[in-house]
N, C-alpha and C positions, 0 to 999 in steps of 0.2 A: 075527780079524775079529769074532767074537763079543763080544770085549772092546770094540772100537770102537762097535758097535751099542748096548750097554748105555750106554756112556759118552754117546752122542747122545741116548738115551732120558732120561737123568738130566738132561742140560742143558735139553732141552726141558720137562721136567717143572719144572726149578728156575725156568725162564724163566716159565712159565705161573703159577707160584705168585707170582712177583714182579709180574706184570701183575695177578693177583688182588688182591694187597695195594695196588698203585697204585689199582685202581678202588675199592677200600673207602676208601682215604684220601680220594680225590676225591669220594666221595658224602658222607663225614663232612664234608668242608669245605663242600660244597654246602648241608648240613643246617644248619650253624651260620653259613652266610654271611648278612648283613644287607642286602647290596646286590644288585639285581636283575642287574646285568652279571656280578658275581663268580659268583653261582649258575648262570647260563647257561653261562658260560666252563668252569666245573668239569663241568657235565653234558655239554657237547659233547665234551670230552676222554673222559668215560666212554663216550659212544656210539661213538666212534671205536674205542676200546679193545675193547668188547665185540662189536661187530659184525665188527672184522677179525680178532679172535682166537678167534671161536666160542664165546664164553662167555656169549652172550645169555641161554640159560636161567637161568643162575646168579643174574643180577641184574636180571630184567625185573621183578619185583615191586617191588624198591627203586626202580628208576627210574620206574616208573608212579605210585608212591606220591607224587611230587612233582606230582600233577595237582591236588592240593588246596592247593598252595602259594597265598600271597596275591598273588604278582606274576603279571601276565598273560603277561609274556614266558616265565617258566618254563613256565607251562601251554601256551604256543604250542610251546615245545620239546617237551613230552611228546607233543603231537599228531604233531609231525614225526617224533619218534622211532618212534612207532606206524607211521607210513607206512613208515619205512625197515625196521622189523622185518617188517611184513607183506610187502613187496616181497622180502625176503630169504628169507623162509620162510612161505608162505600158511597153514600150519598154525596160525599165532598168531591167525588171525581169531576163533575161538570165545573166546579169552582176552581179546582186545583190542576186541571190537566194541562191548561195552557201555560201555567207557570213551569211545569216540568218540561214542557216544550221549549220554553225560554232557557231553563237550565242546560238542557241538552245542548244548546248553542253557545254556552259560556266559553269565554276566552282561556279559562285556567283549566288545565287538563285534569285535575284532581276533582273538580266540580263536575265536570262531564262523566268521569268515572262513577262517581257517587250517584250520579243521575241515572246512569245504566244500571247500576246495582239496584237501586230503588225500583225502577220499572221491571226488572226481573223478578222481584219479590211481589209487586202489585199486579202483575198480569193475570195470575189466577184468580185473585181477589176481584179484578175487573171483569174478567169473563163470567163469574158467577153473578156478579151484579146485573150486567148487561142482559144476560140471558133470562133474568127473572123480572126485571123492572118493566115499568109500562114505558111503552115507545112514544116519545114526545119530541119535539124540534131540539130541545136542549140535550136530550139523551142522544139523539141522531147526530148532532154536531159533536158530542163527546166521542162517540164511536169514530167519526171521521179524523178527529185529531189523534186518537190513539193509534188508528191504522197508519197515519202518516209518520207518526213517531217510530213505529215498528220498521217502516221502510227506510226511515232516516238512520236507524241503528245499524240496520243491515248493510246499508251503503257505507258505512264507516270503514268497513274492510279495505275499501278502495280509495276512500277520500281523505283518509287521515294518515299521518306518518307515526303517531305515537303508538308505541307497542302496547302500553298498558291499556289505552282506549280500546284498541283492538282485541285485546284479550277479554275485556268485559264485554265488547260486543259478540264475540264468538260465544261467551257463557249464555248471553240472553238469546242467541239464535238456537243454542242447545235446549233451553228451556221451552222455546217455542215450538220446535219440531216435536218434543215430547208431548207437550199440552195439546198440540192440535192434531195428533194422531192417535189413532185407537189403539189400547193396549193389547198385547198378546198373553199367551198363558205363562210366559216367563216374566211378565212386568210386575213391578212391586204391587202389592195388594191394595195400599192406600194411595195408589198414584193417581192424581187427578189428571183427567183428559177429557176430549170432547165428548165422550159417551156420557159424561155427567151432566152435560148441557142440554138445555131444551131449545130446540129451532124456533126462531121468531124471525120478524121482518129484517132484522139486522144480522143476527147470527145464522149463518149458513154452514151446516156441518161440512158438507162436501167441499165448499169453497175454502174453509179454513184448512181442511186436510191437504188440499191441492197446494195451498199457500205453504204449508210446512214441508211439503216434497221439493218445492221450489227452493226454499231456504236451505234444505239439506244439499240440494245440487249446487247451491252457491258455497256452500262449506266445503264441498269436494273439490270445486274448482280453485278455491282459494289455497286448499291443502296441497294442490299440485303446482302451485305458482312457483317458478324458478328462483324468484328473488325474495321469498318469504323469509322472515328472521327466523332464528331459532327459537325464541320464546314463542313467537306466534305459531309456529310450526308444531311444538309439543303441546300448545294449548289446543290447537285444532284437532290433533291426533288424539287427545285424551276425550275430546268432546264426541268425535265421530265413535269412538269405542263406546262411550256411555250410551249413544243413541242406538248403537248395534245391539247393546245388551238389553236395553229398555224395549227396542221394537225390532226384535231379531227377524220377524217375519218379512218386515219390509226392507230393511236396510243392511242386514248381515252380509249379503253377497257383495253389495257395493263397498262396503268399508273394508272388506278383505281385499278387494281388487284395488282400492285405494291405497291400502297400505303395501300391497304388493308392487304397486307402481312407484311408491315412494322409495322403497328399498332399491328398485332399479334405477331410479334416477334422483338421487340427493341433490338438493340445491347446490350449485356450483359457488355460491357465495358464502358458504359455511367455512369457518375456520377448522383446524385439526381437532381442537378440543370440543367445538361445537357438534362436529361429525360424531364424535364418541359419545356425547351426550344424547343426541338425537337416536342414535343406534342403541343405546340402552333403554331410553324411554320406549322406542318401537318394540323392543323385546319384552318389556314389561307390559305393554298394552296387548300384544299378542298372546301372553300367556293369561291375561284376564279374559280374552275372547276364547281361548281354547277351554277354559274352565265353563265357559256357557254351554248349557246342553244342547243348544242348537248347532254350534260349532262342533262340539265333541261327537255327536252323533251322526253328523252328515260326513260321509267319507270324503267328498269333495273339498269341503271347508277344513276338514281335519288334516288331509294331505297337504293342502295349500299352506295352512299355518304352521304345520310341522317343519315343512321345507323351507319356510322363512325363517323359523327359528333356528334351524339348523345353520343356515347361512349366516345368522347373526351370533353363533358361538353358543348357543343354548345346548346344554348336555342332555343325554336321554333321560337322566334320573329326574330333570325338571320337567320334561314332557310327560314322563310316566306319573309324576305326583299329581299333575293337572288332570290326567284322564282318570286317575284313581279315584277323585273326588266325585265324578260324575258317573263312574261305573257302578257304584252301589245303586243307584236309581235308574240305571239304564233301561230296564224294562218299561218302566212308567214313562220314560222319556220317549222310547220308540213310539208307544201306544198313542201318547200325546201328539206326536209328530205326524203319525198317520192321520189321527183324527183331525187335526188341525189342517193337514193336507185336503182331506177329503171336505171339510167345511169350506175351505178356501175355494176348492174346485167348483163345489156346488154354488158357491155365492157368484163365482165367475160366470156360471152357465145362466144365472137369473138375469145377466146383464143383456139388455136388449142391444142387438147388433145395430139398429138404427141410431143409437145414441153415441157409437163410437165414431170420433172424428179422427181421420188419419192425421198424423204429424206432418207438418209442412216442411220440416227439417229434420236432420239427425240429431236425436237427443243424447243425453248421458247414457240412458239405458241401452241406445242403439249402439254407442260407443262400447259399452261393456260387452254386448252381444258380439260386436265385430272382434273383440279381442279374444273371445271364446272361439269363434269361428276361425280365426287366423291361427290361434294356438293348436286347435285340432288339425289344420292344414300342415302345421310344421311338424308335428310329432313324428309322422313316418319319415318326413325328409331328413331329420336329425338322426334317425337310426342307419342312415347311410353313411358309410365311412369317408367316402369320396367328398360328399357335401360338407361334412364336418371338417375335414382336413382343409378344404378349399376355404371355409369360412375363417379358420383360425390363421391361414397364410395371409389372407386379405386383410384381416384384422391387424396382423402385425406391421403391415405398412403404416398404420396410424398411430402405433405405440410411441409414446415420448421417449427421449434419451435416457431421462431420470424418471423413477417412480414418483408420481404426485402425492403429496402429503395427506390429501383427503383420501385416496385410495389405500395408502399404507394404513391409515387410521380405521379404515372401514373393511378391510379384507379379512375374511375368515376361510381357512383352508376348507375345501369341500369334502364332507365326511363321506357321501355316498354318490361318488362320480360314476356316471354310466349307468346308474340303475333307472328303471322306468320311471320312478317317481320324480328323480332328479332330471331326467330327460323333459318330463312334463312341465317342471317347474322352469327349466331353461326355455321351453317353447313359449310359456306365458311371458316370462320377462321379455324375450324378443317380440312377442305379440304386442305387449304395451308399448314398446318403443316404435314399432311399425306402424301401429295405429295413430299415435301421437303424431307421426310424421305424414300421415293420410296414405300409407301404403297397406298392402296386404290383400288377401281374399275376402276377409271380413268388412273391410272399408268399402270394397267394390259392392258387396252384396247389399250393404246397408244404403249406399249411395243408389244403387238401381231401385231399392224398395222405396226410398223417399221420393224420388222422381216419379215414378209411377203412381204414387199415391197422391202427388200434388197434381199430376196431370188429370187423374180421375176426379179430383175434387173440383178442377177447374172447369169441367164439363157441366152444361146445364141442359136438362131435359127440353127437348124442342116443344113438347106439348105445353110447358109451363109458358114459353115465350109466345106460343100461339094463342094461348088463352089471354095472356096479357094484351097482345094486340087487338084481339076482339074486343077487350074491354075498353080499350081506348078509341076504338072506332064507334062503340055505341055511346059514348059521353057525348053530350050535347052541350051548347053554348050555355044554357041556363045552369046545367049541372056543374059546368066548369065555374060559373059565379059563385054558386052555393059552396063549392068546394073551397074556393078561394077565401069566402068569407069565414068559412068553419076554421080553416088554417089560420087566418089572421087572428080570430078569437082565441084559438089554442095557444098561439104565440105569446099574446098579451097575458094569457092565464100562466104560462110558463114564467114569464117574466115578474108578474106579481108573485108567484111563488117563490121565485130567486130572491127578491126583494125583501119578501117577509120571512126568510129563512133566518133562523136564530145564528147569531155570531157570537161565539164565547169570547169573554174578555178575561185578561188575567187579574187574579185577586191581589189585594194590597193597596196599601196607601203609602204616600210619600211622607217620611218621618223627619221632619226638620227641627224638632224641639220636643218640649214636654207636651204630654197629652193633656194636660190641664193647666190652664193659664188664666190670669186675670188681667183685663185690659185697663189700663190707667188713662185717665183724660188730663194729660199734662197741662192743657191750656188753662184748666180751672185753678191750678195750685202754683203757677208760675207767674212772675211779673217781668216786665221788660228791664234789661240791666244796660248799663252805660257800656260803651265800646271799650273803655280801660278795663272795667270790671271782666268783661267778656274775655279780652286777651289775656288777663291772669288767670282767669279760670281755665281757659283753654289750655294755656301753657302748663299749668298745674295738671290738668287731666291728661295732656300728652305724656308728662314726665312720669305719672304714675302708671299709665298704659304701657309705656316703653320699659319700665322697671320690672314688669311681670314677664317672667319667662314663657313664651308662647308654647313650647313643646310639653309643658307640665300641666297647664291649666286650660287648655283650649282644645275643642274639637275642630275639625277641618272647616265646618261652616262658620264657627265662630272666629276662626283665624281669618277667614275671608272678611267677615264683618269687621274685624279689628283693623285690618289693613285698609278697608274703605273709609272708616272713621278717621284713621290718621292721615290719609291722603287727603280727604275732605277738608280737616281742619288746616293742614299746612298750605292747602291752595286757596281756600277762600279768605283767609286771614293774612296772606303774606303782605298785603299793603300795610295793615296796621301793626304786624308784629313779624318781621322777618325771622326772627329767632325761632319760631315755631317750626318753620320749614327747615332751617339749619339744624334744629334739634332731631328732627325725624331724619334727616339725611345722614347726620353722625351716627345716629343709631343703626342704620342701614349698613354702613359701612365699617362697623365694628365686626360684623360677620357678613361680609358682601356675598358669600358663596350662597348662604341660606337665605338672606334678605334681598336678593337682586329683584324679585317680583315686587318688592315694596318701590324700589326705585323706578321701574318700569310704570308701575301704577301711577305715581306721582307724576311722571313725565307725560303720561297719556291724559291724566286729569287736567294738567296745565294746557296741554293742547287743545282739549275740548273747550275749556274755559275762555281760551283765547279766541277760538271760533264763535262763541257766543257773543264776545265783547268786541265786535267789529274787526276781526283779524288783527287785533294787537298782539304780536307775538313777542314782545320785549321780555315778559315774565317767562314765557316759555323758553325764549333764547338763553335768558339768565340761568334757568334751572338746568337745561341741557349743558351749557358749558360748565357750570359749577360741578355736575355729576361727572363729566368727562375729565375734568381737571383732578378732582379727587381721586377718580379710579386711576389716573395716570401716576399720581403723585404719592398717594397714600396707600394703594392696595398692594398685595403682594404680586411678585412677578407672574406667578401661575394664573392667580385671578385675574390680573390686568389682561394677560394674553387670551385668557377664554372670555372674558365679558366685553372688553373693548369692541371687537368686530361686532358681537352681537348688539351692543347699544348703538353703534352706528347704523347696523342694517335694520334693526327693528324699531328704531325711533320713527315717529310719524312724520316728522321733518327734520332735515339735515340743514342748520342754518349756515350763513356765511362764516359767522364767528366759530362754529364748530369745524368747519372745512379749514379755516386758518389754524385752529388749534391742532388739527390733523397735520397739517403741513409743519408746524413748529416742532410737533413730536417726532415726525420723521428725520427732520434736519438735526434732531438733538440726540442722535445715537451715542454720543459720548456720555449723555447722562442717563439714557435709558437704553439698556442692552436690546440689540436687534429691533431697535425701534424701526429702522429704516424697512427693513423686510416686512415687519408687520403691518406698518402704515401703508406700504404700497400694496399688499395684499387687500386690506380694508378699501383702499382707493379704488382698485380693480373690481372688487364685488360692488361698490356703490355705483361705478359706472354701468356695471351691467344690470343692475336691479333698479336703480333710481332713475327712470328715464327722464323725468322732469329736470334734473340736475346733471345730466349727462354732458353737456357741453362745458358747463362751468367747471366740473369735476375733471373733464378731459383736459381743459386749459392747464389745470394744476399739474396734471400728469405731464403734459409736454413740458412745462417749465423745469420740472424735476429732471428731465432727461439731459438738460443743459446746465445742471446746477454746478457750481465751481466748487473744488475742493472736496467732492463726494463722488469718488469713481463708483464705489459699489452701488450707491443709490442711482446714478446715471445708467449702469448697466442693467439693473434690475428694470427701472422705468422703460428703457429701450425695449427689454423683452416683453413687457406688458403691452406697450404700444404695437409691436408687431403681432402679438396674439389678437388685440382688438381690431387691427387692420385685416387680419385674415378672417375673423369670425363674423364680424359684424358688417352690414351694408353700407351704403353710400352716406348715411347720417353720421358715421364715425370716419369712414375712409377719406371723405372730402377734406374735413378740418385737418385730419393728420397729414394729408399729403401737402394741403397748402402750407402747413407750419414747417414741415421738413424741406420743401422747396425753397420757402424764404430763408430758412437757415442756409441751405447750400448756397444760395446766391449771394450771402454775406461774404463768402470766400472770394469774391470779385472786388471787394472794397480793399483799399491800400492797408488799412489798419484794422484791428479788431474792433467790433462795433462796441460803444460804451454801454448800450443798454442790455448787454449780455455779459460783457467782462469788466473788469475793474479798470478804471482810468489809467493806472499805471502801466497797463500792458499796451505798448504803443506799437509792437511788432507782432507778427504771427509766429507762434511756436508749435511744435507738434501737438501739445495737448490741445490747445485753442482749436487748431484745424480739425481734430478729431471730434471735439464737442460739436462742431458745426456739421460734421460729415457723417457720423455714425448713425444718427436718427433716420437719416435719409438712406444710407445703405442697408439698413435693416429692412426696408420696404420693398427693395428691388426683387427678392425672390417672389413676393406676392404680386407686384404690379411691374411687370418688365418693361413698360413704357417709359418708365422713369429713367432707363439708362441714357437715353438721348439728351436729357437735361444734364447729366453729369458730363457728357461729351462737349457740350457747349461751355460749361463752366471750365473745363479742363483746358480747352483752347486758349481762353483769356486769362487765366490766372497765372500766378507766379510759379517759379521754378520749384521753389520749397514746398509749395502747396501740391504741386504735381507729383514730387516724390512721395509725400505722405499718402495721396490718393493711390498710387500705384502699389504702395505697401499694404493696404487695409482692402484691397479689392478681392481676395481670394475667397473669402467666406460667401458674400453675396453673390459672386459670379457663379460660384459652384452650386449655390442654390437655384440660380436660373437654369443651368444647364446648357449645353451646346445645341440642343435642339429648339431653343427659344428662338421664335420668329423674329422678335425685337433686337436680339443679339446679331442674328444673322443679317438684319436690316442695317444694323450699325456697321458691321464688317463692310457690307456691300457699299454703303454710302458714307465711308469714313470721311468725317469733317478734316479740312486741311489743319494740320497742328495736333491732331489727335492720333497720329500714327503709333507712338509709343503706348497710348492708353489701349488702342484697338489690339496691338501686339501682346500687351500684357494680359488683356482678356482671353485671347486665344492661348496664350501660354498656360494660364490657369486651367482653361477647360480641357487641354489636352495633357496635362501633367500626368495623369495616372490612367488614362483610357485613350485609345485611338481617336482621331477625329472623325466626325461624321461626313458623308459624301456632300451634304449641302455646305458645310463649312469649308471643305476642301475646294469646292467649287468657287465659292465667294472669294476666298482668299487668293486663288489662282487668277481669277478675273482681276482682282484689286492689283496684283503685282504686274500683270501683262499690260494692263490698260491705264493705271493711274499712278501708282507708286511702285516704281522698280527698285525697292528695296529689298534685298535677298533676305533679310531679317524677317520679313513677313512670312516666309516659307518655313522658317524653322519649327513653329508648333504643329504645322501640317505635313512635315516631311514623311511621315509614314502613311499618308493618304495620297502622296504622289506617285507617279509611275517610275520605274527604274531609269528610263530615259531622262525624265525631268529632274531627277535627283543628281545623276551623273553630269548633267550640263550645268547645274547650279553649284557643284562641288568645289569648283575652282574659285568662285566667289566666297563661299561659306567658309573656307579655311584660312582666307585672309582676315577674318574678323578678330575680335578680341580672343585670346586664348580659353578664357573662360566661356565664351560663347561657342567656340569650337568644340570645347569639350562636351557642353550640352547638345551640340549637333551630334556628335559621335554617340552620346549617351542614347538619344532617341533613335539613331539608325541601329544600334546595337542591342537596345532593350535593357540597358543597364539600370535605368530610371524606374523601371517597372518591378513591382513586388514579385518574388518567386511564386510561381504558381498561377499568375495571372495569364490572360490571353494576350499575345502580342504579335503583331505582324510588322515586318519592315519590307519596303520594296527591294532592299539589297541584303544579300547574305553577308556575313563578315568577309568571307573570300572575296566576293565581288567588290566590296567597299575598298578593300587594300589593293587589288588590282586596279580599281578605277583611280586611286590616288596615284599608283605607277604611270597611269596612261594620261595624267594632266598634261596639257600642252605647256612646254616652259615659256612659252611666249604669253601666256595667260596668267601665269603665277611662278614666282621664283622658286628655284630648288631648294632653297634653305626653308620655305614655308611648307613645301610638301614633305620634306624630311621630318619636320615637327609634327605634321599631321600622322605620318606613318608611325611615329613614335608613340603617338597616342593609342594607336591600334595595338602595338607591341605591349603596352602597359596593361592591357586587358587580358591577362594571362588565362582566365577563366573561359574566355571566348576564342582567344587566338591559341589554340592548343597545337601541338605537334602535327597532328593530322590536318588541322586547317591550314597551317603554314606550309605543309608539304603540298597540298592542293594547289595553293597560291604560287609556290615556285614552279610547279609542273605547268601550270596555265601561262606563267609569264615566259616560261622557256619556248613555249609554242609560238610566241609573238615574234614578228620580223617587221621591223628591226627590233632587237632586243631593248626593253625598257633600261633607261639609264640608271636606274636605282636598283636594277636586279641584284648585283652582286652584294650591294648593301644590305638588301634584305636577306640574301643567302647566309652572309656572315652574321646578321643579328638573329637569325632564327637558329643558326648553329650554337650561338652563346647562349641562348635561352634553353635550348634543347639539345644537349652534347649528343644524344642518341640518334640524331639524324645524320651523323658522320658519314653512314654509308650512302644515304640518300644523296648528300652533298657530293660525295665522290662521283657518284652517277651524273649528277648536274654538271660537273666540271668535265667529265669525259664527253657529255653530250654538247658542251660548249666548245670544245676543240672541234668537234664535227661542224659545227655552225660558224667556225673560223672568227672566234671571238676577238681575235687581235685587230680586226677590221674596225671596231668601235673601241676608241681610245679609252673613255671612261669605263666601259664595262671591261676592257683588257686589264687596266689597272686593278679593277676590283678583282678580277680573277687572280692575279698575282697576290694581292693581299690575303685571299682566301686560300691559296696555296700555302702561304706563310703560316697561317694560323692553323693549318690542318697537317703540317708535316709531323712525322714522317709518312702519314697516310697519303699525302698528295705526291710522294716521289713516283708512284707508278703512273699517276695522271701526268706528270712532267715527262716522263719517258716516251709518252705518246704524241708529244709536240714535235712538229717539224724542226730541223736543225736550226734554221734562223730564228724562229720564235723561242726556242730554247735558250739561244745566245742571248736573245732580248731579256729573257727572265734572269739570266745571269748577270747582264748589265744592270738590270734594274734592282736586283737583289743578290749582291755577290755571295752573301753567306750561303746561298743554296748550293754553290758548287762544290765546295769540300763535303759538305753533307751527301750530296748525290753521289760523289765520287766514293766515299766509304760506303754508301748503300750498295752501288754496282759491285764494287770488290767483294762484297760478301756473297755474290751470286756464284754459283757453280759455273763450269766452263759450258755445260749445256744451256743454262739459263741465258749466259751472256751471248750466246750464239745467236739468240733470237733478237738481240738488240741491233738495230741498224749501225753500221760503222760510221756513218756520218754523226749519228748521235753519240757515239763513243768517242769520236774524235773532238766533238764539243765539249764532252764532260771532261776528258783528260787532257786537253790543250792546255798550255801554261797561260796563254794570253786569251783575252776575250775580245774576238774579232767579230764585229758586227757582220751579219749576212746581208747581202744585197738583195733586196726583194726583186722578184722577175717582174717585168714590165707586162707581160700577157697574163692578164688576170685569169683567163679561161685555162692556160695551161698551168698556172699555179693551182687553180682549183682541181684540174684533173689529177695532177701529181699528188696534191693533198689528200684527195680522196682516196687513190689507190695506196698512198703510203700509209695513210692513216688506218686504212683496213687492214694492212699487213701488220702494222705495229700493234694494232688492237688484238689480233690473233695471238701475236707473240706475247703480249702482256698477259693475256689469259693463261698462256702456258706456263709463264714464269710464276704466276700466282698460284696454278696448281702444283709447281714443284715445291715451292716455299711451303 
C-alpha cells in the first residue's frame, strides 16, 4: 500500500511538471507570436492550465507582463485574467490592484471598458475580503488605491467623450449605489449590501452609505444634462429605475422627479428618431416603476407615474395591467408600508440632534423640496381662468412659425385636460422648470433656510472663546518650549510614518524573449578571421538576412535587432567592402515605403561613426547623397514626394553636396514633375528648422529668385522670400534686404550684369528688368522705408527701365497703403526727376478709394510750392475743395484726351465699382456748368466743347433731369454762357422729351434779349430750326426786327410760318401784332434798323413782349 501511494505521488508530480513545461511553452509562443489572435489563444490556454491546476502563483508575473503588449485584445485578456485570479483568491488584490489602475488609463477604449466591467464584478468580492482580512499597511494601501479607482470611474461621466466608456461607468455606479446602501423589504433576497459587511478600521458603513448617496446624486445630475447623448441618457434612465426598484425607500421619490423633469425638458440635441426612442424607453421604465409595490400603493407616486404615462401615449389597459399585478397582494403591501414607515420614523427619532450638521448650501433634496413647494403654490393659481388664459397668450408670443421636429415627434394629445390630476401634473412640470431657472416660492424658501443655517453655524459660543483666552494667558514660557518640542517630535514621527508607508507596485515583468535560454561563450569556440574572409562572410550573411521576409518570421523586437545588425555591418565595413552598404540600400529601395526606417538608421549610424572618427564626414556625405539620388531617380513619384522632404528635414546634417543636389533637382523640373515646387518647399522648411545652415540655404533661395528661363521657380522663390522677411527677425531680414537692394542698383548699370545674365544679353529688356526688380518690390509691403531707394534708382535709370517700374508698381504700393508714413514722406520730398513715379504711386493708391486727408495735404503742398504740374492733382481730385477743382479745370482739360477722360471718371465716380462709397467735390451738374464758365482766354472753345462732349457721353449720369437743372442754372447767368445753346440743342437730341422744357427756355431767352449776344443768337436760330413747328409760337413772340433777322438768316422759316399763321382763325390772328404780320406776309425781307436808344428799345421790348406773350397763350388755348 505504501508502494502504491509513492507511485501515485510520483505520477502526480510528473503530471505537474509536464503541465508547467506546457505553460512555459505556451508563454514563449505568445511572446514571439506576431498575430493578435495567436497571442490571445496561447494565453487563454495558459489561463486554463494555471487556474485549474493551482499553479497561478508560479506564472502570475509572466502573464501580467503581457499588459504592456501592443495589441489591445491581449491587454483586454490580461484584465480578464486579473478578474478570474481575484475571484479565485482575493489575496491577489494587493498584487493586482495597481495593474487594474493602469488598465483604466489605457489609450484604447475597449481596454478601458473591459476594465470597468472587471471592477464592477470584483467590487463585491473586494468588500467582502477587505472587511474580514487583517488590517496591514499593504491592505490599507490596497483600500486607498481601490477608493481612488472608484472616484476615477465616477469622474469619467464628465472627463471622457466615449459613449461606451460612459455607459460602463454608469453601470459601475449603479452597482456601487446598490452595494453601499441597505436593502429594504422589496430588495432581492440574496442581494449583497453593506449590511453583510463587518465594520473595521477601513470599512465605515455610514461613510460608504453617504458615498453611495453622492454617487446617486451625480447620476441624477448627469441624467438632466442638456447635451447628454441618447445612448447615455437611456442607460442612465435604466440605472436610476433599477436603483429605485432595489432601494425604493431611499430613492423612489427622487427617481420619479428626475423622470418627470426629463419628460418636461428633453435634451435639445436629440434628433427626431432619438426623441422617439427616448420616449419609448421612458415609457417602458415608468411601467416597470408602476409595477413596484412602493409606487403602486403610494397615491402620490401612482398619480405622477400614471400622468406621465398618459402624456407618453400609454393606454388605460397598459396601466390597468400593471396595477392588477400588485393589487393581488395589496393588503400585505399596505401593512408592510406602514410597518416600514413606523420603523423608519423610530430610527429617525433615535438620531441625536447634536449630530445633525446643517447643510451649507442647497442640496439636491432641497431642490426636490422646492419643486414640491412651488407646485403646491401653483395649483390654486392654475384653477383661475384668467391666469391660464394670460399664460397661454404670453406663451404664444414665443411660438415658432413652424412646428419643431422634436415637438412633433414627442407630442401626445392630453387625454384628461382640465382634471385635478392633470392640473397637478402641469403644476409639477412648471415647477420643475421654474426651480431650474432659480424662480418660485420653493426656491425662495430653500435659499432662506440655507442662509439661516449657514449663519447659525458660523456663530461661535463666547464662553469657548473666553476659555481659550484664559488658557493662553496661563501658558508660561517653559510650557511653550515643551509644547514646541512635543510638536516637533510629533512632526518627525508623522514624517517617519509617511516614509515607512507601504507603496504598492504593479505586478509583471518585461518579456523580451524566451523564459529559458542558455548563454554561449563565443570567445572560447571562435578564431580570428582574415579581413577578406570576414567581408565574404558578412556579405553572405547580409544576403541571407535580406532574403528572409521580415513580416513572416520576425517579432517587433527581432525586427529591430535585424535592422541594427544590417546597419552595423554596412557601416563598419564600408571601407573594406562597399558592396555591403550598396546591397542593404538596394534592399531598402525595393520597398522604400516599408523600409525607410532602415535608411534612416543607416544614415544616423554613419553620422555617429563620423563623429567618433574625428568628424570625418566623407562617408556620411556619400551615404546621404547616394540615398537622395536613389530616392529621386528610382522611387515612385508618390514615395519620392513623401519621403524626400522627410529625409532632408530629419537627417542629422545636411551637407553642401546635398544642398547642391536639391538645387539641381529643383531646376530639373523637365525631368521630375513638380520638382520646383517640392524643392522650394523643402528649402523653406530647412531655412526655418536648420538654424546652423540658415544663411547658406537662404543664399540658395535668393539665387533661385533670379534664375533665368524659370519664371515659375522665380515667382515661388520670391513668395517664400517675402514670407521669411515678414515672419523672421533681423537674422533673415538684413541679408534679404541687402541682396534685393544690390539687385535693384544693378538697374543703374548700362548693360545687364554678366554675373546674373548670359553674356549675349547686351541690352536691358523687360524680362531682365523684372528679374532685378521683383524681389525688391515684394519686400515693400513689409519694409516701407525701401521705397526711397526705388526713387533714387528711378531718377538715374533709363527711360525703358522707368516704364517697366511704373507698370509693376501696383501690387507693392497697394500693399503699403496710402496711410504709410514713408509713402507720404516720398510725396512730400519728391526727388527731382521722380515726379512721374510719385504720380503713378498716388494714382495706384487712389484708384478704387478716395484719398486720405494727409495724402491730399502733401500733394497740394507739392503742387503749390515745388512742382506746379496739374497732373499731380488728378489722383487727389476728390479730396480737393470745389473751388480748387474749378480753378484747375481749365488746365486739366488741356491734357491728353485719355488723361482728361480719367479726370472726368474720378470727378463723376465712373471708375468706382457699384455700391462703393464715393464722394466728389463737384456734382455732375456743377461740373458741366463749370465747363461752360471757363474763361475763353485760358482755354480755347474747341477744347471746352470736347470736354462737354465727354460729359454728354455719360448717359447714366447726365440724365434728362440733370441736364434740365444745368440749362436752368445756365439761363440764370448774366451774360449767358457762349455754349448755352449748343448744350440745349445737344440735350434735346439726347432726350427729345425735353421739347416742352426747351420751348420754355427759348421764350425766356427772348425776355433776356438773346439777340444782343451774337453766338447765343445764332444758336437760338439753330435751335428754332431743329424744333419747328413747335418753335413757330416762339418766333411769333420775337420783335419785328428780330423776326426779320431770323428770316434773313434762315429764309425757309418764312413760308412755313406764313402757312402756320394762315391756319389760324380770325380771332387767333387778331392777337398777333400787325407789325409781325407785315413781316411775315411781306414779299421782300427788309432789315429793320435797330433803335439807337437802348433803354427805349428795352422798354418797348418789355411791354411788347408781355402783350405778345399773353396773345400767344390765347392762341394756344384756342388751338
